N, C-alpha and C positions, 0 to 999 in steps of 0.2 A: 505493501498500500505507500501511495505516495501521494504529496499533493504538489499540483503544481506550484512552481516558486515562481515570483514575480521579479526579481532579478534576474537577469542572465539573458534568457533568447531573446538574441537579434536574429528575427527573421525576415526581416523584410528583404521586397527583391529589386529595389531600386538603389542606384549608389548617387550619392551627394558629396559633391568637391566643396571645399575649402578655398579661396583664393586668397590671392594677395597681391598687393598692389603701390606702387608710389607713386603720388601726383603732386605735382607744384614744389618738391621738396620738402613734402611732406608724409609721414608713411600712413597710408590705410590700411586697417587691417581686420578684416571679419574677425568678429568674436563671437563666444556662444551668445543666444539670446539673453537679454536678461542683465548684461555687466555694460551696456553704453552707460548709464547714467551714474557710475561709478568707478568707471576707468583711469587708472591713472596713468600709463604706461607712458614714458617719454615717445613724440614724435618727432624731433627736430631732425634734420638731415644729420646734424654734427653727431648726435648720438647713435646714429644707424651705424655711422660710417665707426665711430670707438667702439661698438659694441661687436662691428662683425671683423674686428681686425684684432691682431697678436693672440694665436688661436693655435695650440699645438698643433701640429700633424696628424692628424686622422690616419688608424693604424688600423686597416679592414684585414683581421686575416679570413680568411675562409673556414665556415665550420667543415668538417666532415658531414657528412648524411646523416640526419639522427635515425633512428630504428625505425619506425616506423614506412620513412623514406618507401623503402621497396612494396610492404603491402599499401599502401598508397597508391602506387603504382599499376599494380594489379590489378587495383579497381578501376582507376581510371579506364584502365584498357578495356576492363568488363563492360564497363558505360558507353565505351566508344564502338566497340563490336554491335552496341545492342541498337544504335542509331547512327547508322550511316548515313552519310552526306547528311544531316542536319547541325546547324552551330549548336552547341548547347551551352548555356551562361549560368555558372552558378557564383552568386553573391552570399558574400559575408554576412553581409548585413551592416548597420549602421546603429551606433549606440541610442538606448531607450532615455528620454526624459524621465526624471523622476519627479524632479520640481523645480521650478525657475529655470535656472543654466546650469544645474545639476542633472548629470545622468545616472541609471543601475550599474554598477559593472558590466563591460560588453561580454559578450560571450559568442562565439560565429558561429551560423547555422549550421545544424549537425551536419547537414549533406556535404557544404565545403570543408569542413572539417576532417570526414570520412573521406574525401577525395583527396586532400591535400597532407593529411597527418599534423596540419596546425593546429595546435590546441588553444591551450589560455594565453598564447603571445601572440594569436593571430592581429592581423593590422585590420580595423575595422576599415567598410568601404572599399576592403578587395574584393577582385571580381577572379575566377574562374569559367575560362572561354576551353572550350571545346572546338578548333575551326578545322571545317570540313578538308581533310586532305587524300582524295582520291577515296580507298576502301577506310582507311581511318581517319584521325582527326591530329592536328599539330596543339597541343595543349599550353597556355601562357597564363600564366599568374601577375592581373594585375595587381598594383596597390600605389600608394601614393609615399614612395620613397621620402627620406627625410630631406628636410630644407636646409641648403647652404647656409654657411652662417654669417654670410654677408644677406640671406635675407630676413626680414622683419617678421617671418613666421616662426623665425628660430626663438626668438623672445617674445614675440607681440601675441602669439596664437596659442591662450590657453589648451584649446582643443588639441591639438597635434604640435605643438610648439615643444623642441625638447628642456629647453628649460622648466616646460612647466610639468612635462610627462615621462620624461626621462632619455634616453638613448633610444633611437627608434634604427631597425635595420635598413642598409642598402639594398639594391635589387640584386647585385653579385652576392652577398649572403644570403638573402632567402635563396636564390638560386641552388646554391650546393648545398643549403643547409635542406631545403626538399626534394631536391633535385626535378625541380620544374624550371621551366623557363620562365624569365622576369619580365614584366614590363611597368613602365610610370601609367600610372592609371589615367593620366590625361593623355595617354594612345589608345584609350578603349572608347571601342566605338557599337553603341547598340544599335541594334538591327528591327525592323518590321517583323523577320520571320524569325528571330530566336528562340529557341526553347527555354525556358527560363524554370527553376525550381520554384516552387511554390505557385505559378502562372500557369505550370503544364502539369496538366493532372498523371499524364501517363508517365512522365519524366519522373515526376515526384513520388508514383509509386513504384517503379522501376527500382528506384536508390532507397527507398525504403523496403523493399524487398528482398536488396542483396544484403542488407544488414540482419538479417535472419539468423544467417548461418554465419559464425566468428570464425575469426582467419586465426593464426597461433597469437599474434602480439596481441590482437584484442583481447582473447582468452587470458594470457599473461596479465593485461592492463585491470580486466576484471579481480584477478585474485588478490594481486596489491592494492585495488579499492576495498575490497574486502578485508584485507589486514588490518588496514587503516582504519575503516569504520568500527573492527571489534577492539583497539585501541584507543580509538573514541568512547563506546560501551564500557570499559576498564575507566576509564578516566570519570565519566559519571559516576558509577558504582563507588569508588574512592572518592565521591566527594558528597555521599549521599548525607553525613553529617550539619554540612553546611546548608546542602540543598532543603532540606528538610527542614530546617528552623529556618526559613526566610519565607513569608509573606507571599510572595511571588516565586516560589521553588522551580515550578515548570520553568522560569525564565532562566534560570542558574543554570537546569538539563541543558534546555539551548544551546548558551552561550559556553560552557564547557563543550559539548559537542563541537562548537564551530573552532573553538581553539584550537581542537586536534585537526579537524578539516582545513585549517589553514595554515597549520603547521607540516602535514604532509601529504598535503594535496593542494589543489586550486582554492576551493569551496566544499561547501555542501551541496548534493547533486538536486538536491528538493530543499522545497522547507519542511524544517524538522517538526514532529508531532512527538509532543511534550505531554501527554496527556494523564492527569493521575485522578484517581478516582470516578465519580462519574464521567469526566472529561473523557475518559476513554470509552465512552458507549459511542462520540463522535468523530467517525471517519477521519474526518478530514482538520482538525483541531489543532489550530496552527498557532491561536491569539497566545496560548501558552502563558496565560497571564493568574493562574491559580496556585495553591500551596501543594506542595509533594508531605501529603499527611503520614505521617505512622500509624500504621494498620487497612492502609489503602493500596492499591496496584498501580502502578506507574507503568503506562504503555508507550517506549521508546519506539519511533519510526524515523529511524538516521542514515545518511549515507554518505560517504565521503567520496567528494569528484576530482581524480586526479587531475594533473596538467593536462594531460592527455586528453580530457573532458570526459573519460569511462567513470562510471560509477555503478559504486551498492548502491543494495537498497533493501534494508535489514529490519525488522521488529522485534523486541524483545518485551515480556510484560513482565514485570521487576516488585516483588513484594518490597515499599516503603522501609520497612523496621528488617528487612531480611527471611521474613516467613510467611508462607501462605498462611490462611485459615484453611480448615477445614474445605469450605464451600470455594474458594478463592482454588484452590488445589485441583476439586473435582475438574472446574470449568477448564482448569489451564490444561489437567494432563486430558480432558477430551479435545481440546484442542490441538495439541500435540501429535493423539493420535490421528485425528483427522487429518496434519501435515504428513505423518509418518506412511499415513498409505496411502494418499496420492504419491509420494516419490517412491513408492516401491513401483507403482507400477510406469516409470518414466523411463523409455528406451527407445530408441531408434524406431520407425513403424506405427506408433500407437497415434492417432488423433490428439491433436494437442489439446480440444474440448473434455477431452476423457478424464484429464487431472482433476478438473473443475469437479467432474461428478464425481469421481472416488472420494473427494472431502467430501462432498456435501451429502456421500451417502451414511458418513460418520456422526455428520453434524445432525441427522434425521434422526439416527439412532439414538443419539446421546440425548435429544432435547424430546423426544419419546419416550426415553428411558426414565425422564423426569417428570414427567405429565403435564408437560408442554404444550402439545400437539392434541386437536380435535381427534385426529384420527392416526393410524398406526406409523410408523417410519415408511412402511414400504407405498403405503398408499400417498403419503406426503411426497415421495420422492417420482412420484406420477404427474407429467408435463402439466395437469391441468389446478394440481394441487400448490404443492409448494411452500406448505405450511413452515417450513421450517425455516427458509428464507426469511422471512419477521426478524431473525435472529444475526442473520447473516446473510446482507443487502448486495455485498460487492461481490466481486470475480475473485475467484482463487490463484489466478496467474497472468501475468504480463510479462513481455519481453523484454530483457533490458540489456543496453551497450550503455550508447554516449548520451542518449535521452533515458532518463530512468522511466519512460514509457516506452522504447525504443519500437521501431519499426510500424507507428501507429497508424500508416497510410498505405500498410499493404492490403491488398484486397481481403476480404471476409475468410475466399477460401484456402489462401494462402498463411492465415494466422488462426484466427479463433478453430473455422473447421480444417486447418492444415495439417498435414503428416510432420511428424517431432521428425528431425533428423540430428546427428551427429553435430556439434558446435554450436547448438543453438544454447542459449542464456537465458533461463527467466525465473520467476521467483514463482514461488508456494507459498501462500500468504492465507490459511484460515484463520478466523475468527468467531467468536460470539460475543455477541452485544449485548447485555440486558438492560435496557433503559430504566431510569429510577422510579419513571412512573407508567411502566409495564404489569398490569393487571394479570395478564397471562403466565406471568413467571411466580415464585414462590417468594414472599419478603426479601428471604436473605439473599436471593441471587441478584436484586436488584441493585443496579448500579456498578456492574462490576462487568468491563470490556477486559477479553482477552486477543491478543494477537501474536502468535510464533509468522514470523516471515523469513525465509532465506533464499539465497540464490545460486539456481541449479545448473551445472555444467552436463549437456546430454553426451554421453562417451559410445564406444563403439559400440557397447551392449548393455549398455543402462546410462547408471545417471552418478556425477559427483555433487553432496552438496559442497559448495563451496565457503560456507558457513556453519560447516558445524562442528569448527573448533570454537565457536560463542557458545556458551551451555546453553542447552536445550530444555531436558527433564527439569520437572519439579525442584526434586533432589541436589542436582546439580545449581540450578539457579542460586538455590540458598547456600549450597558451598560456596559458588561464587561474590557471592556477595558477604560471607563472613570472609572470606579470604581477603578480600580488598579494603575491607572497614575494621580489618585487625583484630 
């Protein structure tokens, strides 16, 4: 389970350029909107000449190609072969305004990152272009190269000037780094016949379906994201003493995990859900402004996003005082049984929707055993009934990768109704949520919400739980909390 984050995705399909110019020996530099009335940037010709002089010569060493460069090249070849003779345009996107002249942290379009290997260090407004060349394409990456230090952009443009945002790469450095031909953004020419990601449904769909099966680089990134996420969960548990004493302990949970995400990766892959007590029954609880009260369960749904932009998506439900009550344990173990049953059937050749159906079989059995259903478990499983879904309205699995809900534009017959293949990575995340005012359940169950979510890699003859190292059973969770709280 995850909640779409409002920082991050730059998914626009057009490009906007920023220009600088001089006129009448005065400097005129476009600034981000909202700064004009408070700008104090010197504008005299004398100042421009002074600030543009006496800098040490730049030494631009060319990097070796990054690890993902050959993988990205093969992806570009696959896309090229699918659209012969057609001009394909994949923009990175532009920064998104947060307020006035401040933007959200930039995150390049998923398809752009997938095809270039350019992750958290992507340049905004860059454009990847596949130019038809016979049966194949010539691929060029256009971006705005850093300005010369004699240009007012260098010091006066707070959006892209190096005085403001730090060093930016040269065309030659990026070409060497990514293994792609590069050119200045000013040379990019859009045409009416371009097939552009997000504007062209077929192109977007194909790029999404390409990501259903992960390559070796992607799988290793997923392992690393899971490992970093485990460290983040450890950090939260180790700080339970402080968290449970604060009136907005959920905010502290979010902050502690975010610190690990920034230390070991790029950021969080989505807004962290830190839901304690009855908040755990709210599937996308991201306000995170309540206390973490001893005696309650705290549902933590979080994932570290690496600099490559691959993310984990993991949930654990933790007793805030370190020990489950009998009812909490019964609900927790029921959810774990559903997760384990779903995991056991995963192998190449099954249908993706079967994973959800298997988890629901257990959810129906447990809620029927507790007397919450008006019919038997078998009757509830009938398509026209589904009474047990009152207590778990979300799905059990979604694909995972660069996006937390990866491959979302794939066709239903390739996704929900698709055949599971070796190399796929997806979540298994059943849950039970008994709302505080739900009169269909016994009073002692009300206000309890439990979800267990793991990241699953499909192997040649089965599956591997990438997050199995994060304690899962009720006994192991209690031991985990005791160990980290000394």
